[in-house]
Phi, psi and omega in degrees: 000113182261344179214157178211140179253121179250122187274153174299145186112338175288125183257323187223135165252114189283178181306118179072016185303321178236027185298140174062030170276075191289341183274347178298133179251340176208157182213122175256114179270132190285151173298137185108339175292129183250334191220132167245111182281173185305133179060021179304322181239022186295138179064026167273070194291340185272354184291122180258342179213140175241149165239113182257131179281155177296337181290346181288114185236358182213122187207136172275136186292340183292348183290340186245344192290344181259006185269158174296328178303313181291318181299330183278353181282146177286149176301137181093354178297131177284130187261097175253122179238099188064237179257023180246134175250122185253019181087205181245152177290137177071206185256005183270102180241148176283159177295322178247112183255112182247118180279134188287152178302148180095348179288134181256332179227132167251122181226097179244106184235142173073339177292161182272334184057030180298132176087352179281120180249348182212133178234118181251126185249142184275152169298144183097347176299141183247324182230136181231115178231108178230103183225071181298164180305137184297341181280351184290133175233001184257001175281114189259019181298117182253333180232141180211128174249120179265123183301152180299336182287344184287129181244358177217132185224133170220103179244131179212155170059030172263082194292340182255004182289122179245321184246116184230122176250118183257157177291165181297321181228125177190142177278131178261132175294149176302137183070018173303142181079004174300128182084359175262076195282346192243015177298129187286304182225145188226118174253113184287135179291159170292162180103005181240077182301321177240126174253122179264061179083155177221134179268084188271348176057242184269008181302129183274325186224131178237132177241126177263144176284172184296336188267003174281116183254336182225137169238109183242088180135164187292144176251029180241290173030041172284190177268106185293343182268325183273320185234058181290134177235100186055238182261359182250189184225029180218142174264014183301120181256329180210151176214132178262111186274354174047246187254024182302133179256331182230126181228106188206184178072029181070036187305323183245017180292147178068010178272072189288343179267358183297124185267324180202150176224129174254114180281128185287157178296339181286347187295126177240348180213128180228117180264207179285096188237318197247359190301325185262004176276076196300328185260357184287138181272071177215139182257116184297317183297314180295322180295318178297317180300315179298318180296317179298321180298315179295319180297319180297317179297319179298318180297317180298315180298321180294319180294321179295320180293329182276341183286141178289149180292145180292141181294147179284000000 
C-alpha cells in the first residue's frame, strides 16, 4: 500500500492504527483530526512528506521518528505538527526557545534541552508536557510562566527551575515536578481533587487550593543525594492543607524542615503521614484520634440518614 485516503470526519488515529505501513511515501492527514495516539504511525519508514492539519492538538512523538521525513530534517529543526510542538530535532536547541502562537500542545520528551535558558509559551496553549531526560544537567530554565489557558501540566527534570507561575486551574500529572528540585514556592492549581504526592524538592512553602480533598502520597520526594537536609530530603517549611479530607501514603514523611502543620477541620482520615516530620508541631496520635472521631460522627450521621423513619 503506497497511498491511503483519510476522509474528513476522522478524529483519532489510535495506537498502532497505521503502524508498519512501510510502503507509504506520503500522508495527508485530514482537517478535523485531533489526536495521534502512541505508535499511530510507528515504523511507517517510507513516508517522505506529511501534511498535518491545524486541528491536530494531541500527538505522541513516536509517530514521526521512524520516517524518512524526520530523517531528512536538519538538526535543530523545530518540530511543529499541526498545533503540536514536539521540540527540536536532535540535541541542537536555541538558548531562548519561543513556541509560536496558535500552538495547543507542547510535548518535549526524552530530549536533553541542553543550553536552553528560557522557554516562552503562547497564550491559548492547552497542554504542557516538558520532561527532558533525567540525565540532563545543562537545561538552564530558571523561570517559567504557564499561561492561564493551560489545563494539563507535566513538568519533570527541570533541575534549575526556581520560579514557577502556574495557571489558576490545571490538572497535574502524577509525579509532576519530579526532578524540579529548586522551585521556591508552589501554589497548586485548582482541578486536582486528589493529589498522588508531589515532588517538591527544596520548595519551602506549598499552598493547596480549596478543591483538593485527598493527598495520597509524599509531598517531599526531593533528591536525597543532591539536596540532603539532615536525614530527610525536603526543605518544606509550611503547607496549607485547606479543605483536605484524606491525608495518607506518607504525605508528610521526610519533611524534616517542616515547622508547623495545621490539620483542617475537614480531615476525616489520617494515615502514616507525620511520624518523620521531626520538628513539626503536630501530634500524630492526637490527630489520628481526632480523625477517627470525625469519621465515627460522619458514619453515625450517615446511618441515621439511611434508617427508615419510625412509624407514628
